N, C-alpha and C positions, 0 to 999 in steps of 0.2 A: 497705563495712564499716559495721556498725551495732552499737550497744551496747543490749541489750535484756534486761531481767530479770537484771542483773548479769552478763551474758555477752556477749562479743563474737561477732558472727556475720559470717562471711566468704562471699565469692563467688569464682568462678574469675577474674573480672576483677581482683580484688585481687592474684592471683598475677601476672597480666600487668603490672599497675602496679608490682609489686615487681621484676619483671625489668627494667622500663624505668628505674626510679629508686627506690632504697631510701629516699631521703629522702621521697618521696611517701607511702610507707607510713606513716612516722612522722607526717606531717602529717594523713593521713586518720585515723589512730588518735587523734590529739589532738582532731580534730573530733568523732569518735564518742564520746569520753569527755568532751566539752564543756570541754576545756581550751583550745580555740582555735575560731576561726570560719572558715568557708569564704569566701574573697573573693567578692564579688558584682560581676561585670562580664560584659558580653556577649562571647561568642566566636563570631562569625558563621561562621567557618570550621569550627569543631567542630560547630556546628549543621548546616551544610551536609553534612558527612560523615555525621552521624547520619541526616539525612533521606534521603540517597542510599542509605545502607545499608538503611533501612527499605523504600525503593522496590525494591531488589534482592530483599529477602526476600519482599515481596508479589508480585513478578513470578514468583518460583519457586513460591509458593503457588498462584497462578493457573494456572501451567502444570500443576501436579498435578491441579487440579480439571478443567481442560479435557481432560486425558487420561483422565478418568473414574474417578480414584481416590477412595476414601472418605477424607475428612479430618475429624478431630475436633479442634476448637480448645479448649484447656484454659485458658490464660492465668491470670494472678494476679488474684484478686478485689480489690475496693476496699479491703478490710481488710488486704491484703497478707499473707494467712494462707498461708504456704508449706506447712504441714502439710496443710491442707485441699486445696491445689493438688496436692500429691504424691499424695493419695488419689484425686483425680479423674484424674490421669495414669495411675495403676495400673488404674483402672476402664476407661479407654479402651483400654489395652493388653490387658486380659483380654477385651474385646469383639472383639479381632482386627481392628481397622480398619487400613486400608492405611498411613495416616500420622497421627501425633499432632502437632499444631501448638502451639507455645508450651508445651512440656511442662515442668512445674514439678517441681523436686527439692529435697528437704531431707534432709541426712544428716550427723549428728555435728557440728552447728554450722556446716556449710557448706550453702549454698543457691544455686540458680541456675535459669535458664530456658533450656532447649535449644530451638533454633529448630524442629527437626523430629526425630521418631522414625520410622523406616522399618521396616515389617514385612518379615522375611525368612523363608524356609522352613528354619528350624532349630529343632528341639524345645527346649522349656524348660518351666519350671513353669507357663507360661501355656497350653500345649498343643503342637500341632505347629508352632508359630511362635515367633518371638522378635523383638526389635527391635534396631536399631543407630541411632546418632546421626548426623544431618546438621546442619551449622551453616553458614549463609550468611555470607560475608565479602566486603566490598567490595574487599579487596586483590586484587592480580593474582598473588600468590605466597603459598603457605602460610608462616606464621611460627611461631616457638616457642610464643608465647602461645596460638595456635590449638590446638596439640597439648595444652597444659595444660587448656584448657576441655573439649576432647573427652574427655580422660582422666577428668576429674571426672564429667562427665555419664555416661560409660560405666560407671564404678564405681557410681554411684547407680542406673543402669539395672539392673546386675547384682543389686543387692539386691532389686529387685522381681521380676525374671523368673528369678532363681537360675541364670543362665547368662551367662557373660562374653562379650560380643561380641568378635569377632576384629578387626573393622575399624570405623572411624568415618570420616566424609567431610567435607571442606571444600568447599562450593560457592562458588568464587571469583567475583569480579566479572566475570571472563572467561567465566563460565558453565561452566567446567571443573569436573569432579567429581574431587577429589583424595583418594585413599584414604590413611588413616593407620593403619599397623599398630600396634595398641595395645600389643603385646608389646615394640615398639621404644621406646615413650615412657613406659611406666608407671614404670619406675625413675627416669627424669628427673622425672616428675610428683611422685613421692614425695620426691625430693631437694629440689626447689624448695619443695614444701609444708613440708618439715621446716625449711629455712632461713627461710622466711616465718614459721613459728610461733615459731622461736627469736628472730627479730627483734621480733616483737610482744610476746613475753614479756620479753625483756631490755631492749627499748627503747634501743638504743645511740644515742649522739650522732651525728647525721648532718648533712650540709650539702647545699645545692643544687649541682647541676652540670648544665650545659646538655646536653640529649640530644634525640633525635627526638620524644619525647613532649611536650616543652615547648609545642609549637604547639597542643596540645589540652588543656593542663593548666589547671585552675581556679586553681592557685597560682602561675602564671608571674610575675605582677607582683610578688607577695610575694618570690619567689626572686630576681628581678632586682634588687629594692631591696636585699636582703641582700648579694648579691654586690658591689654598688656600695659599700655601707657598709663592708664588710669589706675592700675593695680587693683582692678575691680574685685570685690569680694567673691564674685561668682567663680573666680579662679581657684578657690579652695576646693580640693578634691572631695567629692561626695556631698557637697552642700545642696540643700533643696531650696526651691524657689520661695516657699513660705518662710524658711529660715532667713533667707536674704532680706525679705521684706521686714522681718522683725528686727534684724540687726541694723538695717537702715533706719528704722524708727527709733532705735536706741542710739543713733549717732555713730554707728560703726559701718563704714562703707568701703573700706579697702582691706586687702589681705594684711598689710603691715599694721594697720590700726587694730585689727582683730588679734594678731599675734602679740602685739605689745600692750594689750589691755591689762590693766592692773588686776592683781588677784582680788577676788571678792566682788568683781563687777557682775551685776545681774542685768539681764535683758528681759523686759516684760514678755510674757507668753512664751518664753523659751526655757525649758527645763535646765537647771544648773548642770546636770551631767552632760546634756547635749551641748551646751555652750562650752564646757570645758573640753569636750572632744573636738569641737570645731576650732577652738583656740589652739589646742595642741597640734592639730593638723596644719593650721596656718603657720604656726611657729616652725615646724619642721620644713615646710616649703620655703619659708623666709630664710632659714639657715642655708638651704641649698642655693637659693637665689643670690645670696650675698657671698657665700664662700665656695660654692660648687660641691660641697660635701653632702652626700646623701646619707642621712641618718634615719634610723628607725627605732621604734620602741615597742616592746611586747605589751599587749593588753592583758588585763587581769584574766586569768584562765578560769573559765566556767565549765562545769561538767557538760560533756557532749558538744562543746562549741570550740571553734578555733583549733589550736594544736591538740586539744583533748579529743577532737574528732578524727585526727589524722591516724589512719591505721598503720600497723607495722609493715615493713617491707616484706615482699615475697618474691622469690625468683621468677614467679610466673606473672608478675605485674605487667600491665600493658598501658601505654600512653596512646590516646585516641584523639584524632582531630579530623574534622570534616571540612570540605570545600563544596559550596553549592552555588548555583546560578539561579537567582530568584526570578529571572525573566526568560528562562529557557523557552517557555511557551506561556501564552496568556493564562491558561487554566492553572498552571502550577509550575514551580521551578524544578530544578533537577539537582540532586545530590550527586555530583560527578566524580568526587574523589574521597574515598574512605581511607585515611592514612593511619597506620598504627606503628608503634615502636615497641618491639619485644626486647625485654631487658634481662633475659635469663642466661645470657652468655657473657663472655669477657667484653664484648663490644655490642652495644644495642643494635638490633637489626630492624631496619625500616622496611615496611611492606605496604605498597599502595594497592588499592582496589579501584579501578577506573570504571566509569559508566558514562556512555555518551548518548544513551537513549533510555526510554522507560524500562524496557526489558533488561538492559544492562544495569540499571539502578537496582532492580530486583536481585539480579545475580550477585552484584557486589555486596548488597546488604546481606544476602544469605551467606555468602562466603565469610564475611566479617563475623556474623553471629556464630556460624559453625566453628570458626577458628577460636573465638573466645570461649565458647561452650566446651570445646574439646580440651582446651587448656585448663578449664575449670575442673575437669575430671582428673587432670594430672597435678594441678596446684589448687586445692580447694580453698586456700587462703588468699588467692590472687585478688587484685582490684584493678579496675579500669579507670585510669586518671584522665581527667579532661579539665579544661579551663572554661568556665561558664556553663550554664545549664542547657545549652543548645543541643549537645550531642545525645544525651539520653532521650530528650523529648523528640528529637528527630527520628531516633530509632523506633520509638513507640508509634510515631506517625507512619513511618514506612511499613512497619509490621501491619498496621491497620489497613493502609491503602493497598498493599500487595497481598494481604491475607496469607502471610507465610511466617514461619518461625515464631508463632505465637507462644507456644509452650516454652521455647528456649528463652525468649526475651522476658517472659513473665518470671521464669526461674532466676534470671539475672537480676531483675528488679527486686524480687522477694529476698534474695541473698544480699541485697544492698552492695552489689559489686561496684557500681559507678560512684566515683568520688570527685566532687567539684572542688578543685583547688582554689578557685576564685572565692568561693564562700569561706573556705578555711582561712585564706589570707585576710579577708576583710574582718573576720572575727578574732584573728590572732595577733595582728600587729597594726601599727600606724607608721607610715613612712613619708618622707618628704618628696612625694611624687605628685604631679598634677592630675594624674588619673591612675586608677588601680587596674588598668588593662595590662595584659601580659607583656606587651612591648615596653610599657613604662616601668614595669617591675624588673625587667631584665638587668638593669643596672645594679640591683641588689645582689645578684648571684653571678655577675660578670659574663653574661651571654652577649655575644656580638653577632649580628646578622650580616651576611655577605651576599645574599641572593638578589637578583634583579627585581623580583616582586617583593614589596615590603609591606603590603597591607591586604586585607580581605577585599577591599574595593578594587585594588589593582588586579587581584586574582580574577575577579568577575570580568573585568575589562579584557584581561588577557585571554580568558576562556572564550569570550565573545569573539575576539579576533581569531582564535583557533577555529571556531565554528565556520568562519568564512574562508580562512586561509589553509587550514588543515596542516599546519607546519608543526612537526614534532618538537622543534625547539621551544615553542610556546608551552606545550605540555610539560616539557622538562623544567621550564622556569616555575610553573605552578607546583610541580612535584617538589622542587627544591624549597619552595616557600612552605609547603605543608610539612616537609621533613624538618625544616628549621622550627616550625611551630611545635612539633612533637618533641624535638630535642630541647627546646626552651622550656616546655612544660616539665620535662624530666629534670632539667637543671633546677627549676623551682622546687620540685618535689624533693630532690636531694638536699637542697638548702634548707627547706622546712624541717627535714629530718635532723639536720645538723644543729639547728637552733632550738629544737624541741628539748625541754628539760629532761635530763636522764631519769629523774625520779618520778616523772609523770606517768601514771598507769596508762596502758594501751586500752583503747575501747574494746569492749567485749564483742566478739564476732556474733552476728545474728544466727539463730538456730535455723538450719534448713527446714522448710516446711513443704512437704510434698503436696501436689495437687490432689484434691479429693477425687474419688472415682467419677462423680457426676461432672465435675469440671473437665476432667480428662476426656470423657465421652463427648461432651459438647465440642471441645477442640478437635477431636478426631473427626466428628461428623462434618464440621465446617471445612476442615482441611480436605477431606475426601470430596466434598461437594465442589469446592473450588477447583480441585484438580480435574474433575469430570467436566466442569463448565469450560475450563481452559482448553481441554483436549477436544471438546465438542461431543463427547460421548453422552448417551442418555443416562440420567441418574438411575442407579441400580435398584435400590430398595425404596419403595414408596414410604415405608415406615421410618426408614433411617435417613436416606439422603434427600428425599423430596420434602424438605422441611422449610417452612416459611420463615421469613426474617423474624416475625414475632415469636415463632416457636423457639428459634435458637436463642434470641435475646430474652424472651419471656421467662425461660427456665431460671436464668440468673443463679446458677449454683454458686455457693459462697466460696470465694477464693481467699486463702490466707494472704496476708500482706497489706491489707487496707487499700488506700487510694492509689498506691503505686502499682498495684496489679492491673491486669488488663480487664478485669471484670467490669469496671465502671467506665473507664475513659475510652477504651479502644474497641470494645466489642461491638457497639452500635455502628461505629464508622466502618469497621471491616465488613460487617454484614451488609451495610449499604453498598459497598463496592461489589459484593458478590451478587446481590439481588437488587438491581436498579430499576424499580418499577416506574411507571409514569406518575407525574405529580398527582393525578386524580385517583391513583390506586395505591398510594403509599400505605405501608403497614401502620398499625397503631403506634408502634415504637418510633417510626420516622416522623409521625405527626405530633408526637408528644412534645409540648413546649419544654425547653430547658429551664431549669430553675437554678439560680445562683445569686451571688451577691454583687456581680458585676453590673456596670451601667447598662441600661437598655440601649440596644442598637438602634440605628436609624430605622424608621418605619419602611 
């Protein structure tokens, strides 16, 4: 957003910011009108995202040139003259080049730069051809703000070529080309643009509220300070946005007011038990805020939940924590450090498995699974403890993508070896912490960190530096951080065992259920097929190894263990990695639409 010649000028990114946070729009407008200043501080994570996005865009540009296409680069000049840039864009389009790179548009007070325009064989005012918009995005899935940008660029494109394009495309970080039917999003674009214009004109009073955009926002520190000063109720750990709205409607808008609400108070459309839980949480945080004492209270024990779900200790128990780089390459990130802590000796032993490329990731994954599975033979009652659900879901994904260790991972899942301590904590107790993250909980069991790397974001940035500098000291810092995460998780586990009531029965161990012969045969067939494809050998048996993707997945032998087994979630994906046909020759299984209760994705 910019104020020029007594006029506010907007860009499609302003609409995306408005969707993410309406308060951000008001802050940007205040800066544009010189009523406020933009905070000045470094955001290395946002800079990393911007750099990776630029690399993704340049890689796509290079692929076009290598394919022999004519590409004209327009870009914005040093004077940032959008009108002149729009004229150069129109000239390139009239010349009929295959692609226009960094196409500049200016239309009715709105301006922007489209990544690519692609020539298509459809008549327009230009001649026998016209253009459609391609926009590169580092994301792995299309999002609403992408559709808004494409809608604006397509409308501006229509003004030049006098022909409305039917489609626009998002080139995702996965290198997938996702079509957006403009007829499906144009009304949405108009509605959001109208709401945005009204907000800019009326300038309503807004306030900060945490959202996904905060990690990349220039105003984050300013908003955090304001929430602290106002004692905003959003500071209550675990509170949801709809609960905040209902409490505001009931006249409760600060953490202190919630904590000091009189007994028997009711809030419309908020269940009494929910209100009591939020009030108790606010009270514990208020105690810590005023006295510095961190207090906690055990929740009512329910069968199979909280401390009742905590298994007994075993000398073979393992603590597991992962470090990954989500932007290692545009198509997918890299799990570069698999850290485990073995606690069967007098002193816990930390063992890292490093991976710096895709094949290394496979080897590290296999080594980790082999180690756990071997220990399971020695200690049948062991568990793998982790904090949050990331670790087991990542192992299932790696199993599918690398098509390896399927039987072993499936066995671990069916035995319910993985235990998420975050879930147990949230259902076992309530504490005066502002967040139930591991680092905030460490004050409960007296764990202190000393490493240079103090967060997952810092670990990503440090590993990115290592990719360029190759300094061993950077890897040592990340390893120290991962080791501290593992030891902290162990400290939490030991503390939970100490506070667990002595008379509380231990959960029953699940009965091991062996794979059926049919399921074992399918796994063996796919594993042998994968090994032969990797080595480049000809498949040996037409009846056994030369099996189509549909034949492998279509058999669907029943695997015990329900949805946590590999039968439903992972089989299709691993098979897709083995046999990657062209889009026009995909198997029935690959074309079958997914069904579920989630929201429909962007078209």
